C-alpha positions in Angstrom: -4.0 -13.5 1.2 -4.6 -9.9 0.4 -1.2 -8.2 0.8 0.3 -4.9 -0.3 3.8 -3.5 -0.6 5.4 0.0 -1.0 8.3 0.3 -3.4 11.2 2.7 -2.9 9.8 4.7 -5.9 6.6 5.2 -3.9 4.4 2.7 -5.8 1.6 0.9 -4.0 1.3 -2.6 -5.2 -1.4 -5.0 -4.0 -2.8 -8.5 -4.7 -3.9 -11.8 -3.4 -0.6 -13.5 -3.1 1.1 -16.0 -0.8 4.2 -13.9 0.0 4.7 -10.2 -0.2 7.8 -10.7 -2.4 5.5 -12.0 -5.1 4.3 -8.4 -5.6 7.7 -7.2 -6.5 8.8 -6.4 -10.1 12.3 -7.5 -11.1 13.9 -4.1 -10.3 11.7 -3.1 -7.4 13.0 -2.4 -3.9 10.5 -2.9 -1.2 10.2 -0.5 1.8 7.5 -2.5 3.7 4.1 -3.8 3.4 1.1 -5.3 5.1 -2.4 -6.4 4.5 -5.4 -4.8 2.9 -9.2 -5.1 2.7 -11.9 -3.1 1.0 -14.7 -1.4 3.0 -17.1 -0.9 0.1 -19.8 0.6 2.3 -17.5 3.3 3.8 -15.5 3.7 0.6 -12.2 3.0 2.4 -9.1 0.9 1.7 -8.0 -0.5 5.1 -4.3 -1.2 5.4 -2.8 -2.9 8.4 0.0 -5.0 9.8 3.4 -5.6 8.4 5.1 -7.8 5.8 6.8 -10.9 7.2 9.4 -10.4 4.4 9.9 -6.6 4.5 8.5 -5.2 7.8 6.0 -2.4 8.2 5.5 0.3 5.5 8.0 3.0 5.9 5.8 6.0 4.8 8.5 8.5 5.8 10.9 7.2 3.1 8.6 8.6 0.3 7.2 12.0 -0.6 4.2 10.7 -2.6 2.4 7.4 -2.6 1.5 6.4 -6.2 -1.6 4.3 -6.1 -3.3 2.5 -9.0 -6.1 4.4 -10.7 -8.6 1.7 -9.9 -8.4 2.6 -6.2 -9.3 6.2 -6.7 -12.5 7.0 -4.9 -11.5 5.0 -1.8 -10.0 6.7 1.2 -6.9 4.7 2.3 -6.3 4.2 6.0 -3.3 2.6 7.7 -3.9 1.3 11.3 -7.0 3.6 11.6 -5.2 6.8 10.5 -6.1 8.4 7.2 -3.1 7.8 5.0 -3.1 11.3 3.6 -2.0 12.5 7.0 1.2 10.5 6.6 2.1 11.0 2.9 0.8 12.7 -0.2 -1.3 10.4 -2.5 -1.4 10.5 -6.3 -3.0 8.0 -8.7 -1.3 6.5 -11.7 -3.1 6.6 -15.1 
């Protein structure tokens, strides 16, 4: 399934995995996650739900969400709210 997590360092990690914990690196601490899908027509990244392993994303725990460079150009939304209203967004090189 298409899942994402947020690490305590503010990193956005995503992938097609069975369990959210499969997205974690060896030293990562997860502060929530959920599911994602791409809206290519609307140029949006749609995030929703919550991780069965770690609960909903806790946006208020981070100052800046660090997203992978390949997602630049998509506007991320969580539960129909533009994510930039909840947290600052930067893109990793």
